[in-house]
C-alpha positions as CSV (number, residue, x, y, z in Angstrom):
1,M,106.5,32.9,26.7
2,I,106.0,31.8,23.1
3,F,108.1,33.9,20.7
4,D,107.0,32.3,17.4
5,L,103.8,30.6,16.5
6,A,105.9,28.0,14.6
7,E,106.6,26.5,18.0
8,T,102.9,25.5,18.2
9,M,102.1,24.4,14.7
10,S,100.5,21.0,14.2
11,V,102.7,17.9,13.8
12,D,101.4,17.4,10.2
13,E,102.0,21.0,9.2
14,R,105.5,20.9,10.6
15,G,106.2,17.6,8.9
16,A,105.2,19.0,5.5
17,L,107.5,22.0,6.1
18,Q,110.4,19.7,7.2
19,T,109.9,17.6,4.0
20,R,110.1,20.7,1.7
21,R,113.2,21.9,3.6
22,L,114.8,18.5,3.5
23,R,114.4,18.3,-0.3
24,A,115.8,21.8,-0.8
25,L,118.7,21.0,1.5
26,V,119.7,17.8,-0.4
27,D,119.6,19.8,-3.7
28,R,121.8,22.4,-2.2
29,L,124.3,19.9,-1.0
30,L,124.4,18.1,-4.3
31,A,124.9,21.5,-6.1
32,A,127.8,22.4,-3.7
33,R,129.7,19.3,-4.9
34,G,131.4,18.9,-1.5
35,P,132.0,15.8,0.6
36,Q,128.3,15.4,1.5
37,A,127.4,15.4,-2.2
38,A,129.8,12.5,-2.8
39,T,128.3,10.4,-0.1
40,L,124.7,11.2,-1.2
41,R,125.5,10.1,-4.8
42,A,127.2,7.0,-3.5
43,A,123.9,6.2,-1.7
44,G,122.1,6.6,-5.0
45,V,120.6,10.1,-4.3
46,E,120.8,12.4,-7.4
47,R,118.1,14.9,-6.5
48,G,116.0,15.8,-3.5
49,D,112.5,16.2,-4.9
50,R,111.2,12.7,-4.0
51,L,112.7,12.3,-0.6
52,T,110.5,12.1,2.5
53,L,111.4,12.2,6.2
54,D,111.0,8.4,6.3
55,D,114.0,8.2,3.9
56,L,116.3,9.9,6.4
57,P,117.5,6.7,8.2
58,G,118.7,5.4,4.8
59,L,120.8,8.5,4.1
60,P,124.5,8.7,5.1
61,T,125.6,10.3,8.4
62,L,128.7,12.3,9.2
63,S,130.6,13.0,12.4
64,K,133.4,15.2,13.8
65,P,136.2,13.4,12.0
66,D,134.5,14.2,8.6
67,L,134.6,17.9,9.6
68,W,138.2,17.6,10.6
69,Q,139.1,16.1,7.3
70,A,137.4,18.9,5.5
71,Y,139.0,21.6,7.6
72,P,138.9,24.6,7.3
73,F,136.2,25.2,4.6
74,G,135.7,21.9,2.8
75,M,132.1,21.8,4.0
76,L,131.2,25.3,2.8
77,A,128.1,25.3,0.6
78,V,128.4,29.0,-0.5
79,P,131.2,31.2,-1.7
80,L,133.4,32.3,1.2
81,E,132.7,36.0,0.3
82,D,129.0,35.3,1.1
83,C,129.9,34.6,4.7
84,A,129.4,37.2,7.4
85,A,131.1,35.4,10.3
86,V,133.1,32.3,11.4
87,H,132.8,30.6,14.7
88,G,134.3,27.4,15.9
89,S,134.9,24.8,18.5
90,S,137.7,24.9,21.0
91,G,139.4,21.8,19.7
92,T,139.7,20.3,23.2
93,S,138.8,16.8,21.8
94,G,140.8,17.1,18.6
95,R,141.4,19.6,15.9
96,P,139.2,22.7,16.0
97,T,136.1,23.0,13.8
98,L,135.4,26.2,11.9
99,V,131.8,27.0,11.1
100,P,131.0,29.8,8.7
101,Y,127.7,31.8,8.8
102,T,125.9,33.8,6.2
103,S,123.9,36.9,7.2
104,N,120.8,34.7,7.0
105,D,122.4,32.1,9.2
106,L,123.1,34.8,11.8
107,D,119.5,35.9,11.6
108,L,118.3,32.3,12.1
109,W,120.6,31.9,15.1
110,A,119.3,35.0,16.7
111,H,115.7,33.9,16.1
112,V,116.0,30.4,17.6
113,M,117.9,31.8,20.5
114,A,115.2,34.4,21.1
115,R,112.7,31.5,21.2
116,G,114.8,29.9,24.0
117,L,115.1,33.1,26.0
118,A,111.4,33.8,25.8
119,A,110.7,30.2,26.9
120,A,112.8,30.9,30.0
121,G,110.5,33.9,30.7
122,A,112.7,36.7,29.3
123,T,110.8,39.6,27.8
124,R,111.6,42.9,26.1
125,G,111.8,44.4,29.6
126,S,114.4,41.9,30.7
127,I,118.1,42.7,31.4
128,I,120.2,39.7,30.6
129,H,123.6,39.4,32.2
130,N,125.5,37.4,29.7
131,A,128.5,35.7,31.3
132,Y,129.2,33.2,28.5
133,G,132.5,33.7,26.7
134,Y,132.6,35.9,23.6
135,G,134.8,35.0,20.7
136,L,135.1,31.9,18.5
137,F,133.1,30.0,21.1
138,T,129.4,30.4,20.2
139,G,128.0,30.8,23.7
140,G,128.4,34.5,24.3
141,L,127.5,35.9,20.9
142,G,124.7,33.4,20.5
143,V,122.9,34.7,23.6
144,H,123.8,38.2,22.5
145,H,122.1,37.8,19.1
146,G,119.1,36.2,20.7
147,A,118.7,38.9,23.3
148,R,118.7,41.6,20.6
149,A,116.2,39.7,18.5
150,L,113.9,39.4,21.6
151,G,114.3,43.1,22.2
152,A,115.8,42.7,25.7
153,T,118.7,44.6,27.1
154,V,121.9,42.5,27.2
155,I,125.0,43.1,29.3
156,P,127.9,41.6,27.3
157,M,130.0,40.8,30.3
158,S,131.7,37.6,28.9
159,S,133.4,35.2,31.2
160,G,135.9,35.8,34.0
161,N,136.6,38.9,36.1
162,T,134.1,37.7,38.7
163,A,134.4,40.6,41.1
164,R,133.3,43.0,38.3
165,Q,130.5,40.6,37.4
166,L,129.1,40.8,40.9
167,R,129.4,44.6,41.0
168,L,127.5,44.9,37.7
169,I,124.8,42.5,38.9
170,Q,124.4,44.6,42.1
171,D,124.4,47.9,40.2
172,V,122.3,47.1,37.1
173,H,119.9,44.5,38.6
174,P,119.5,42.0,35.7
175,D,116.7,39.5,36.0
176,V,118.3,36.8,33.7
177,L,121.7,35.2,34.1
178,T,123.2,33.3,31.2
179,C,126.4,31.3,31.8
180,T,127.7,27.7,32.2
181,P,126.2,25.9,35.2
182,S,129.7,25.6,36.8
183,Y,130.1,29.3,36.6
184,A,126.8,30.0,38.2
185,I,128.0,28.0,41.2
186,Y,131.4,29.8,41.1
187,L,129.6,33.2,41.0
188,A,127.4,32.3,44.0
189,E,130.5,31.1,46.0
190,A,132.4,34.3,45.1
191,A,129.4,36.4,46.3
192,R,129.4,34.6,49.6
193,A,133.1,35.1,50.0
194,E,132.5,38.8,49.6
195,G,129.8,38.8,52.2
196,I,127.0,39.1,49.6
197,D,123.9,37.0,49.8
198,P,123.6,35.5,46.3
199,T,119.9,34.9,46.7
200,G,119.4,38.6,47.2
201,L,121.0,39.7,43.9
202,G,117.6,40.0,42.2
203,L,118.1,37.4,39.6
204,R,115.0,35.5,38.6
205,V,116.1,32.8,36.1
206,G,119.3,31.3,34.8
207,V,119.9,29.8,31.4
208,H,122.8,27.4,31.6
209,G,124.4,25.3,29.0
210,A,127.7,24.4,27.2
211,E,128.3,21.6,29.8
212,P,126.3,18.4,30.7
213,W,124.7,18.9,34.1
214,T,122.2,17.0,36.1
215,D,119.0,17.9,38.0
216,A,121.0,17.5,41.2
217,M,123.2,20.4,40.0
218,R,120.1,22.3,39.1
219,E,118.9,22.1,42.7
220,Q,122.3,23.3,43.9
221,I,122.2,26.4,41.6
222,E,118.6,27.2,42.5
223,L,119.4,27.0,46.2
224,L,122.6,29.1,45.9
225,L,121.2,31.8,43.7
226,G,117.5,31.7,44.5
227,I,116.5,31.4,40.8
228,R,114.9,29.0,38.3
229,A,117.8,27.2,36.5
230,L,117.0,26.1,33.0
231,D,119.0,24.1,30.4
232,I,119.9,25.1,26.9
233,Y,121.5,23.0,24.3
234,G,123.5,23.7,21.2
235,L,126.7,23.1,19.4
236,S,128.7,25.2,16.9
237,E,128.4,22.7,14.1
238,V,124.6,22.9,14.1
239,I,124.2,26.7,14.9
240,G,125.4,27.3,18.5
241,P,123.1,27.7,21.6
242,G,119.5,27.7,20.8
243,V,119.2,24.3,19.1
244,A,117.0,23.2,22.0
245,C,115.8,25.0,25.1
246,E,114.0,24.2,28.3
247,S,110.9,26.3,29.2
248,L,109.5,27.3,32.5
249,D,106.8,24.8,32.1
250,S,108.3,22.0,30.0
251,G,108.9,19.6,33.0
252,G,112.6,19.5,32.5
253,W,112.5,18.6,28.8
254,L,114.2,20.8,26.1
255,H,112.2,21.8,23.1
256,V,114.1,21.2,19.8
257,Q,113.7,23.9,17.2
258,E,112.8,21.1,14.8
259,D,111.5,23.3,12.0
260,H,115.1,24.2,11.4
261,F,117.0,21.3,13.0
262,F,115.5,17.9,12.4
263,V,116.7,15.5,15.2
264,E,117.1,11.8,15.4
265,A,118.3,9.6,18.3
266,L,120.5,6.8,17.0
267,D,122.0,3.7,18.6
268,P,125.6,4.7,19.0
269,L,126.8,1.3,17.8
270,S,124.5,0.3,15.0
271,G,123.5,3.8,13.8
272,R,119.8,2.8,13.7
273,P,117.1,5.0,15.1
274,V,116.0,4.1,18.6
275,P,112.4,4.5,19.9
276,D,111.3,7.6,21.7
277,G,112.2,7.3,25.4
278,E,115.4,5.3,24.8
279,L,118.9,6.7,25.1
280,G,120.4,7.5,21.8
281,E,123.0,9.7,20.0
282,L,121.5,13.0,19.0
283,T,121.8,13.4,15.2
284,F,120.9,16.7,13.5
285,T,120.0,17.7,10.0
286,T,120.2,21.5,9.5
287,L,117.2,22.1,7.3
288,T,117.7,25.8,6.7
289,K,121.4,26.8,7.2
290,E,123.1,28.2,4.2
291,A,126.9,28.3,4.7
292,F,127.5,25.1,6.6
293,P,124.5,22.8,6.1
294,L,124.8,19.3,7.6
295,L,122.8,16.2,6.8
296,R,122.5,13.7,9.7
297,Y,125.4,15.0,11.8
298,R,126.1,12.6,14.7
299,T,126.9,14.8,17.7
300,G,128.2,12.2,20.1
301,D,125.7,13.6,22.7
302,L,123.4,11.0,24.4
303,A,119.8,11.9,25.3
304,R,116.2,10.7,25.0
305,L,113.5,12.1,22.7
306,S,109.8,12.6,23.6
307,R,106.8,13.6,21.5
308,K,104.3,13.6,24.4
309,P,102.2,16.7,24.7
310,S,103.9,19.5,26.6
311,P,102.1,21.6,29.3
312,D,103.6,24.8,27.9
313,G,101.7,24.5,24.6
314,R,104.7,23.9,22.3
315,T,104.3,21.0,19.9
316,T,108.0,20.5,19.0
317,V,109.8,17.3,19.8
318,K,111.6,17.4,23.2
319,M,114.9,16.1,24.3
320,S,116.1,15.2,27.8
321,K,119.1,16.7,29.4
322,V,122.3,15.3,27.8
323,V,123.3,12.2,29.8
324,G,126.8,12.2,28.5
325,R,128.8,11.6,25.3
326,S,129.4,8.4,23.5
327,D,133.1,9.1,23.8
328,D,133.2,10.0,27.5
329,M,131.8,6.8,28.8
330,L,134.2,5.3,31.3
331,V,134.7,1.5,31.4
332,V,135.8,0.6,34.9
333,R,136.4,-3.1,35.5
334,G,133.9,-4.0,32.7
335,I,131.2,-1.6,33.9
336,N,130.1,1.4,31.8
337,V,129.9,4.6,33.8
338,Y,128.9,8.1,32.7
339,P,130.2,11.0,34.7
340,S,126.6,12.4,34.9
341,E,125.6,9.3,36.9
342,V,128.3,10.1,39.5
343,E,127.2,13.7,39.6
344,A,123.6,12.7,40.2
345,V,124.6,10.7,43.3
346,V,127.1,13.1,44.7
347,L,125.1,16.3,44.5
348,A,121.9,14.6,45.7
349,D,123.6,14.3,49.2
350,A,122.7,17.4,51.2
351,A,126.1,17.1,53.1
352,I,128.0,17.7,49.8
353,G,128.5,21.1,48.3
354,P,128.4,21.8,44.5
355,Q,132.1,21.1,43.8
356,Y,133.3,17.6,43.0
357,A,135.8,15.9,40.7
358,I,136.1,12.4,39.3
359,V,139.7,11.0,39.0
360,V,140.3,8.0,36.8
361,D,143.4,6.3,38.3
362,A,145.0,4.6,35.3
363,R,148.4,3.9,36.8
364,G,147.7,0.2,37.3
365,A,146.4,-2.7,35.2
366,L,142.8,-2.0,36.3
367,L,141.2,1.4,36.4
368,R,140.2,2.8,39.7
369,L,137.5,5.5,40.2
370,L,138.2,8.1,42.8
371,V,135.4,10.6,43.6
372,C,136.5,13.8,45.4
373,A,133.9,16.2,46.9
374,E,133.7,19.1,49.2
375,P,131.3,19.2,52.2
376,S,128.5,21.8,52.3
377,S,129.9,23.1,55.6
378,A,133.1,22.7,57.6
379,D,131.5,20.8,60.4
380,I,130.4,17.8,58.3
381,D,131.8,14.4,59.3
382,G,133.8,13.5,56.3
383,L,134.2,9.9,57.2
384,E,130.5,9.4,57.7
385,V,129.6,11.2,54.5
386,G,132.3,9.4,52.5
387,A,131.0,6.0,53.6
388,R,127.4,7.0,52.7
389,L,128.5,8.2,49.2
390,R,130.4,4.9,48.6
391,D,127.3,2.9,49.4
392,S,125.1,5.2,47.2
393,L,127.6,5.0,44.3
394,A,127.8,1.3,44.5
395,R,124.1,0.9,44.3
396,R,123.7,3.3,41.4
397,L,126.8,2.2,39.4
398,G,127.2,-1.4,40.5
399,L,130.8,-0.5,41.1
400,G,133.0,0.2,44.1
401,C,134.5,3.7,44.1
402,D,136.9,5.4,46.5
403,V,135.5,8.6,47.9
404,R,137.5,11.4,49.4
405,I,135.8,14.3,51.2
406,V,138.3,17.1,51.0
407,E,138.5,20.5,52.7
408,P,136.1,23.2,51.5
409,G,137.9,25.2,48.7
410,A,140.4,22.4,48.0
411,L,139.1,21.5,44.6
412,P,139.9,23.7,41.6
413,R,137.3,26.2,40.3
414,T,136.7,27.2,36.7
415,E,136.2,30.9,36.2
416,V,136.6,30.9,32.4
417,G,135.5,28.1,30.0
418,K,134.0,24.8,30.7
419,A,134.4,22.9,34.0
420,R,136.8,20.0,34.0
421,R,135.1,17.3,36.1
422,V,136.9,14.2,34.9
423,I,140.7,14.0,35.5
424,R,142.8,11.1,34.2
425,W,145.8,10.1,36.5
426,Q,148.2,8.1,34.5
427,A,151.5,8.8,36.2
428,G,153.3,11.2,38.6
429,P,152.0,12.9,41.7
430,A,148.3,13.0,42.6
431,P,146.3,15.6,40.5
432,L,144.2,16.6,43.5
433,P,144.8,17.0,47.3
434,G,143.8,14.1,49.5
435,L,144.6,11.3,47.0
436,E,147.2,8.5,47.3
């Protein structure tokens, strides 16, 4: 299960390594004379040789708007001709972000992704059915690079064309499925619609990321596919998938590959570090990347950190599942609500299937929260279940929500890309059936 002994090095040994790499990173940023060099010099940093990890909270941060301002290659720290590939974000929350990689960066990406696949139980003998999208999005090729570094066999299926996905899974018998959590559910539903028992496909484990998802959704995926469903975390700005990965024995926590990606959790408002165990904004320093190195990049993702010993033998810092984003918090009648809190309540009810949607009704002066969900079977009493969910949501959120139990199959599915769980209704007809 452990791909690299660096995952088990002592805390002191890793700290010394991180310090050396931090100093080298700062010197490289200063030499590149880019936007980060300017902010470092403004903070009084002219060289990296005396910096320690304790100095990090005093160094400047950067965030997505800084990358947009430097688009396309203003953050590049090497000549463009030294780059072997360019990936990028989809730009769904603003302008796209382009991230160049040197050959060494691609090797690093493959290595940390191989660590994650090994933590999930994949071996050289595994067949990995990779249903993440290939292209600028880092999911598909990130898993592909990692599978090759591990020595496993990878099926580069990409996303979509679900009928063919099912046929290949039946014919080739992969033991590992890699895709978004929402697509894992879609795949299971599609199998059932074809008269195929999804628990009999022979899959053993799923590695699911690219979307925030709760333990309640994990239970749904494991029930539908008969697998262990594990989380993986990454973002294109840092490297792609493989920044942090859950293992079979990590108790739901994700190990951060912190010899390469130093992580902090910051208060989203003050920017100060929060203690381990408290919710904070994940902030990464890419200690070893060449083309697109980042110092204290604020991701917007909210999670908790833990340094407690892990039963799987790894000594790296761990992060919780991402609870949400600092910019996706809904403020409804003065109460802060994260979509993941709604999901945790809805999917914990056995009468509810895996498909749900949150509609933010913004047509009036006060926001109204509408939760639409499909029953787990057609004979469920929608009125009874809806009333139960309203009570459960009110207890969890401290907020009254309107709940609609719609017909099975009524909610839109996502076959390609990330699931759209939150829908804003500002004007016009209802965006989903059963709303008024």
